[in-house]
DSSP file (Angstrom, degrees, kcal/mol; ACC not computed):
  #  RESIDUE AA STRUCTURE BP1 BP2  ACC     N-H-->O    O-->H-N    N-H-->O    O-->H-N    TCO  KAPPA ALPHA  PHI   PSI    X-CA   Y-CA   Z-CA
    1    1 A M     >        0   0    0      0, 0.0     4,-2.2     0, 0.0     5,-0.2   0.000 360.0 360.0 360.0 -36.6  114.3  117.9  109.4
    2    2 A Q  H  >  +     0   0    0      1,-0.2     4,-2.4     2,-0.2     5,-0.2   0.906 360.0  50.9 -60.9 -41.8  113.0  116.0  106.4
    3    3 A E  H  > S+     0   0    0      1,-0.2     4,-2.3     2,-0.2    -1,-0.2   0.888 108.6  52.3 -63.3 -38.2  112.1  113.1  108.6
    4    4 A E  H  > S+     0   0    0      2,-0.2     4,-2.3     1,-0.2    -1,-0.2   0.906 109.4  49.3 -63.7 -41.8  110.2  115.4  110.9
    5    5 A I  H  X S+     0   0    0     -4,-2.2     4,-2.5     2,-0.2    -2,-0.2   0.918 111.0  49.5 -63.4 -43.7  108.2  116.9  108.0
    6    6 A L  H  X S+     0   0    0     -4,-2.4     4,-2.3     2,-0.2    -2,-0.2   0.884 110.0  51.1 -64.6 -38.1  107.3  113.4  106.8
    7    7 A Q  H  X S+     0   0    0     -4,-2.3     4,-2.5     2,-0.2    -1,-0.2   0.914 111.0  48.3 -64.4 -42.3  106.2  112.4  110.3
    8    8 A D  H  X S+     0   0    0     -4,-2.3     4,-2.9     2,-0.2     5,-0.3   0.911 109.5  53.4 -62.4 -42.2  104.0  115.5  110.5
    9    9 A L  H  X S+     0   0    0     -4,-2.5     4,-1.7     1,-0.2    -2,-0.2   0.928 111.7  44.9 -58.2 -46.6  102.6  114.7  107.1
   10   10 A Q  H  < S+     0   0    0     -4,-2.3    -1,-0.2     1,-0.2    -2,-0.2   0.890 115.0  48.3 -66.0 -39.2  101.7  111.2  108.2
   11   11 A S  H >< S+     0   0    0     -4,-2.5     3,-0.5     1,-0.2    -2,-0.2   0.923 117.7  39.2 -66.8 -44.5  100.2  112.4  111.5
   12   12 A L  H 3< S+     0   0    0     -4,-2.9    -1,-0.2     1,-0.2    -2,-0.2   0.723 127.2  31.8 -81.0 -22.1   98.1  115.2  110.0
   13   13 A H  T ><  +     0   0    0     -4,-1.7     3,-1.8    -5,-0.3     6,-0.2  -0.116  69.0 133.9-130.7  37.5   96.9  113.4  106.8
   14   14 A A  T <  S+     0   0    0     -3,-0.5    -1,-0.1     1,-0.3    -2,-0.1   0.744  78.1  49.2 -62.2 -24.0   96.7  109.7  107.8
   15   15 A D  T 3  S+     0   0    0     -3,-0.1    -1,-0.3    51,-0.1     3,-0.1   0.309  87.8 100.9 -98.9   9.6   93.3  109.4  106.2
   16   16 A D    X>  -     0   0    0     -3,-1.8     4,-1.5     1,-0.1     3,-0.7  -0.846  59.1-156.5 -98.5 116.1   94.3  111.0  102.9
   17   17 A P  H 3> S+     0   0    0      0, 0.0     4,-2.5     0, 0.0     5,-0.2   0.810  92.7  60.3 -62.1 -28.9   95.0  108.5  100.1
   18   18 A L  H 3> S+     0   0    0      2,-0.2     4,-2.4     1,-0.2     5,-0.1   0.867 102.1  52.3 -67.1 -34.5   97.3  111.0   98.3
   19   19 A M  H <> S+     0   0    0     -3,-0.7     4,-2.5    -6,-0.2    -1,-0.2   0.936 111.5  46.2 -64.6 -44.8   99.6  111.1  101.3
   20   20 A W  H  X S+     0   0    0     -4,-1.5     4,-2.5     1,-0.2    -2,-0.2   0.896 111.8  51.5 -65.0 -39.7   99.9  107.3  101.3
   21   21 A D  H  X S+     0   0    0     -4,-2.5     4,-2.6     2,-0.2    -1,-0.2   0.922 110.3  49.2 -62.8 -43.3  100.4  107.3   97.6
   22   22 A F  H  X S+     0   0    0     -4,-2.4     4,-2.3     1,-0.2    -2,-0.2   0.928 111.7  48.7 -59.8 -46.2  103.2  109.9   97.9
   23   23 A M  H  X S+     0   0    0     -4,-2.5     4,-1.7     2,-0.2    -2,-0.2   0.890 112.1  48.4 -64.5 -39.3  104.9  107.9  100.7
   24   24 A A  H  X S+     0   0    0     -4,-2.5     4,-2.4     2,-0.2    -1,-0.2   0.924 112.1  48.4 -66.3 -44.3  104.7  104.6   98.8
   25   25 A K  H  X S+     0   0    0     -4,-2.6     4,-2.5     1,-0.2    -2,-0.2   0.881 107.8  56.6 -62.4 -37.0  106.2  106.3   95.6
   26   26 A R  H  < S+     0   0    0     -4,-2.3     4,-0.4    -5,-0.2    -1,-0.2   0.903 109.7  44.8 -61.2 -41.6  108.9  107.8   97.8
   27   27 A E  H >< S+     0   0    0     -4,-1.7     3,-0.8     1,-0.2    -2,-0.2   0.909 114.0  49.3 -67.8 -42.2  109.9  104.4   99.0
   28   28 A R  H 3< S+     0   0    0     -4,-2.4    -2,-0.2     1,-0.2    -1,-0.2   0.853 117.5  40.1 -66.6 -34.4  109.7  102.9   95.5
   29   29 A E  T 3< S+     0   0    0     -4,-2.5    -1,-0.2    -5,-0.2    -2,-0.2   0.334  83.4 132.2 -99.5   6.6  111.8  105.6   94.0
   30   30 A A    <   -     0   0    0     -3,-0.8     2,-0.4    -4,-0.4    21,-0.1  -0.323  57.7-124.2 -61.1 137.2  114.3  106.0   96.8
   31   31 A E        -     0   0    0      1,-0.1     2,-0.1    -2,-0.0    -1,-0.1  -0.662  21.8-133.0 -84.2 137.0  117.9  106.1   95.6
   32   32 A S        -     0   0    0     -2,-0.4     3,-0.1     1,-0.2    -1,-0.1  -0.388  37.5 -78.7 -81.8 166.8  120.2  103.5   97.1
   33   33 A L        -     0   0    0      1,-0.1    -1,-0.2    -2,-0.1     0, 0.0  -0.322  60.3 -90.5 -62.8 145.8  123.6  104.3   98.4
   34   34 A P        -     0   0    0      0, 0.0    -1,-0.1     0, 0.0    -3,-0.0  -0.306  51.3-175.2 -59.7 139.6  126.3  104.8   95.7
   35   35 A T        -     0   0    0     -3,-0.1     4,-0.1     1,-0.1    -3,-0.0  -0.888  32.8 -79.9-131.9 163.4  128.1  101.5   94.9
   36   36 A P    >   -     0   0    0      0, 0.0     3,-1.8     0, 0.0    -1,-0.1  -0.211  40.6-114.4 -61.2 154.7  131.0  100.6   92.7
   37   37 A D  T 3  S+     0   0    0      1,-0.3    -2,-0.0     0, 0.0     0, 0.0   0.718 112.8  69.5 -62.5 -19.6  130.3  100.3   89.0
   38   38 A S  T 3   +     0   0    0      2,-0.0    -1,-0.3     0, 0.0     2,-0.0   0.333  68.7 137.6 -83.0  10.0  131.2   96.6   89.3
   39   39 A E    <   -     0   0    0     -3,-1.8    -4,-0.0     1,-0.1     2,-0.0  -0.314  56.7-116.9 -57.9 134.1  128.0   96.0   91.3
   40   40 A S     >  -     0   0    0      1,-0.1     4,-2.0     4,-0.0     5,-0.2  -0.280  11.6-118.9 -74.6 158.8  126.4   92.8   90.1
   41   41 A K  H  > S+     0   0    0      1,-0.2     4,-2.5     2,-0.2     5,-0.2   0.853 116.0  57.3 -62.4 -34.4  123.0   92.6   88.4
   42   42 A Q  H  > S+     0   0    0      2,-0.2     4,-2.3     1,-0.2    -1,-0.2   0.908 105.5  49.1 -64.7 -41.4  121.9   90.3   91.3
   43   43 A T  H  > S+     0   0    0      2,-0.2     4,-2.0     1,-0.2    -2,-0.2   0.910 112.1  48.5 -64.0 -42.6  122.8   93.0   93.8
   44   44 A K  H  X S+     0   0    0     -4,-2.0     4,-2.3     1,-0.2    -2,-0.2   0.908 110.7  51.2 -63.3 -41.7  120.9   95.6   91.9
   45   45 A A  H  X S+     0   0    0     -4,-2.5     4,-2.3     1,-0.2    -2,-0.2   0.890 108.0  52.4 -63.4 -39.2  117.9   93.3   91.6
   46   46 A L  H  X S+     0   0    0     -4,-2.3     4,-2.2     2,-0.2    -1,-0.2   0.907 109.3  49.7 -62.4 -41.5  118.0   92.7   95.4
   47   47 A E  H  X S+     0   0    0     -4,-2.0     4,-2.3     2,-0.2    -2,-0.2   0.911 110.2  49.6 -64.9 -42.2  117.9   96.5   96.0
   48   48 A V  H  X S+     0   0    0     -4,-2.3     4,-2.4     1,-0.2    -1,-0.2   0.904 109.9  52.5 -62.4 -40.3  115.0   97.0   93.6
   49   49 A G  H  X S+     0   0    0     -4,-2.3     4,-2.3     1,-0.2    -2,-0.2   0.895 108.3  50.2 -61.6 -41.0  113.2   94.1   95.4
   50   50 A R  H  X S+     0   0    0     -4,-2.2     4,-2.4     2,-0.2    -2,-0.2   0.905 109.7  50.7 -64.3 -41.3  113.8   95.9   98.7
   51   51 A Q  H  X S+     0   0    0     -4,-2.3     4,-2.3     1,-0.2    -2,-0.2   0.923 110.8  48.7 -62.8 -43.1  112.4   99.1   97.4
   52   52 A E  H  X S+     0   0    0     -4,-2.4     4,-2.7     1,-0.2    -1,-0.2   0.895 110.1  52.3 -63.6 -39.5  109.3   97.3   96.1
   53   53 A E  H  X S+     0   0    0     -4,-2.3     4,-2.2     2,-0.2    -2,-0.2   0.917 110.4  47.3 -62.5 -43.4  108.8   95.6   99.5
   54   54 A R  H  X S+     0   0    0     -4,-2.4     4,-1.8     2,-0.2    -2,-0.2   0.904 111.9  51.2 -64.5 -40.1  109.0   99.0  101.3
   55   55 A C  H  X S+     0   0    0     -4,-2.3     4,-2.0     1,-0.2    -2,-0.2   0.938 111.1  47.5 -60.7 -47.4  106.5  100.5   98.8
   56   56 A C  H  X S+     0   0    0     -4,-2.7     4,-2.7     1,-0.2    -1,-0.2   0.865 107.0  57.3 -63.5 -36.3  104.1   97.6   99.4
   57   57 A A  H  X S+     0   0    0     -4,-2.2     4,-2.1     2,-0.2    -1,-0.2   0.886 105.9  50.4 -62.3 -37.8  104.5   97.9  103.1
   58   58 A V  H  X S+     0   0    0     -4,-1.8     4,-2.3     2,-0.2    -2,-0.2   0.928 110.9  48.4 -65.9 -44.0  103.3  101.5  102.8
   59   59 A Y  H  X S+     0   0    0     -4,-2.0     4,-2.1     2,-0.2    -2,-0.2   0.888 109.2  53.8 -63.5 -37.6  100.3  100.5  100.8
   60   60 A E  H  X S+     0   0    0     -4,-2.7     4,-1.0     1,-0.2    -1,-0.2   0.919 110.2  46.7 -61.2 -42.6   99.5   97.8  103.3
   61   61 A E  H  X S+     0   0    0     -4,-2.1     4,-1.1     1,-0.2     3,-0.5   0.887 110.0  54.4 -65.0 -38.5   99.5  100.4  106.1
   62   62 A A  H  X S+     0   0    0     -4,-2.3     4,-2.7     1,-0.2     3,-0.4   0.872  99.0  61.8 -63.7 -37.5   97.4  102.7  104.0
   63   63 A V  H  < S+     0   0    0     -4,-2.1    -1,-0.2     1,-0.3    -2,-0.2   0.848 107.9  43.7 -59.7 -33.6   94.8   99.9  103.5
   64   64 A T  H  < S+     0   0    0     -4,-1.0    -1,-0.3    -3,-0.5    -2,-0.2   0.727 118.8  43.8 -82.0 -21.0   94.2   99.9  107.2
   65   65 A A  H  < S+     0   0    0     -4,-1.1    -2,-0.2    -3,-0.4    -3,-0.2   0.741 105.9  60.9 -96.4 -25.8   94.2  103.7  107.6
   66   66 A V  S  < S-     0   0    0     -4,-2.7     3,-0.1    -5,-0.1     5,-0.1  -0.844  92.2-100.5-109.7 139.3   92.0  104.8  104.6
   67   67 A P    >>  -     0   0    0      0, 0.0     3,-1.4     0, 0.0     4,-0.9  -0.209  53.3 -86.9 -55.3 144.7   88.4  103.9  104.1
   68   68 A T  T 34 S+     0   0    0      1,-0.2    -5,-0.0     2,-0.2    -4,-0.0  -0.216 111.6  16.2 -54.3 137.6   87.8  101.1  101.6
   69   69 A G  T 3> S+     0   0    0     20,-0.3     4,-0.5    -3,-0.1    -1,-0.2  -0.055 106.1  84.4  90.2 -32.3   87.6  102.2   98.0
   70   70 A V  T X4 S+     0   0    0     -3,-1.4     3,-1.2     1,-0.2     4,-0.4   0.908  86.2  53.8 -70.0 -41.8   89.1  105.6   98.5
   71   71 A L  G >X S+     0   0    0     -4,-0.9     3,-1.6     1,-0.3     4,-0.8   0.842  98.3  64.2 -62.5 -34.2   92.7  104.5   98.3
   72   72 A Q  G 34 S+     0   0    0      1,-0.3    -1,-0.3     2,-0.2    -2,-0.2   0.746  96.3  58.3 -64.6 -22.2   92.0  102.9   94.9
   73   73 A D  G << S+     0   0    0     -3,-1.2    -1,-0.3    -4,-0.5    -2,-0.2   0.655  92.5  72.1 -79.5 -15.1   91.3  106.3   93.4
   74   74 A A  T <4 S-     0   0    0     -3,-1.6    -2,-0.2    -4,-0.4    -1,-0.1   0.976 125.6 -23.1 -67.6 -57.4   94.7  107.6   94.4
   75   75 A E    >X  -     0   0    0     -4,-0.8     4,-2.0     1,-0.1     3,-0.6  -0.600  58.5-170.8-156.9  89.3   96.9  105.8   91.9
   76   76 A P  H 3> S+     0   0    0      0, 0.0     4,-2.7     0, 0.0     5,-0.2   0.845  87.8  55.9 -53.8 -37.3   95.4  102.6   90.5
   77   77 A A  H 3> S+     0   0    0      1,-0.2     4,-2.3     2,-0.2     5,-0.2   0.911 107.7  48.2 -64.4 -41.1   98.6  101.6   88.8
   78   78 A G  H <> S+     0   0    0     -3,-0.6     4,-2.4     2,-0.2    -1,-0.2   0.899 112.9  47.7 -65.4 -40.5  100.5  101.7   92.1
   79   79 A I  H  X S+     0   0    0     -4,-2.0     4,-3.0     2,-0.2    -2,-0.2   0.894 110.5  51.9 -68.3 -39.1   97.9   99.7   93.9
   80   80 A L  H  X S+     0   0    0     -4,-2.7     4,-1.8    -5,-0.2    -2,-0.2   0.909 110.0  49.2 -63.4 -40.2   97.9   97.2   91.1
   81   81 A R  H  X S+     0   0    0     -4,-2.3     4,-0.7     2,-0.2    -2,-0.2   0.931 113.1  47.8 -62.1 -43.9  101.6   96.8   91.3
   82   82 A A  H ><>S+     0   0    0     -4,-2.4     5,-2.1     1,-0.2     3,-1.0   0.915 112.2  48.1 -64.6 -42.4  101.4   96.4   95.1
   83   83 A S  H ><5S+     0   0    0     -4,-3.0     3,-1.3     1,-0.2    -1,-0.2   0.794 102.3  63.7 -70.8 -24.9   98.6   93.8   94.8
   84   84 A S  H 3<5S+     0   0    0     -4,-1.8    -1,-0.2     1,-0.3    -2,-0.2   0.698 105.0  46.8 -71.8 -16.4  100.6   91.9   92.2
   85   85 A V  T <<5S-     0   0    0     -3,-1.0    -1,-0.3    -4,-0.7    -2,-0.2   0.190 136.1 -78.9-109.0  15.4  103.3   91.2   94.7
   86   86 A G  T < 5S+     0   0    0     -3,-1.3     2,-0.5     1,-0.3    -3,-0.2   0.493  81.9 136.4 111.3   3.0  100.9   90.2   97.5
   87   87 A V      < -     0   0    0     -5,-2.1     2,-0.5    -6,-0.1    -1,-0.3  -0.710  47.5-137.2 -84.3 130.6   99.4   93.3   99.0
   88   88 A R              0   0    0     -2,-0.5   -25,-0.1     1,-0.1    -4,-0.0  -0.765 360.0 360.0 -89.9 126.2   95.6   92.9   99.6
   89   89 A V              0   0    0     -2,-0.5   -20,-0.3   -10,-0.0    -1,-0.1   0.352 360.0 360.0-119.2 360.0   93.6   95.9   98.7
């Protein structure tokens, strides 16, 4: 049901920068599956990298969906983080 709600949110508010910001933050803050305590630092770093990539992918999609300049007002820090890893805004 949660996925259905998120799909509706994206469908109904595709031009709203706050929706895109919410979706990007959701990807960045997503919890990974529980792993043993012996998980290596490298494995944790890889997971954080994947979360950042998913977050940036959402911002990339937002750039094509939201008029130029409007998205930057949503959360400048998030956009700056995204642009620092290669997302063009």
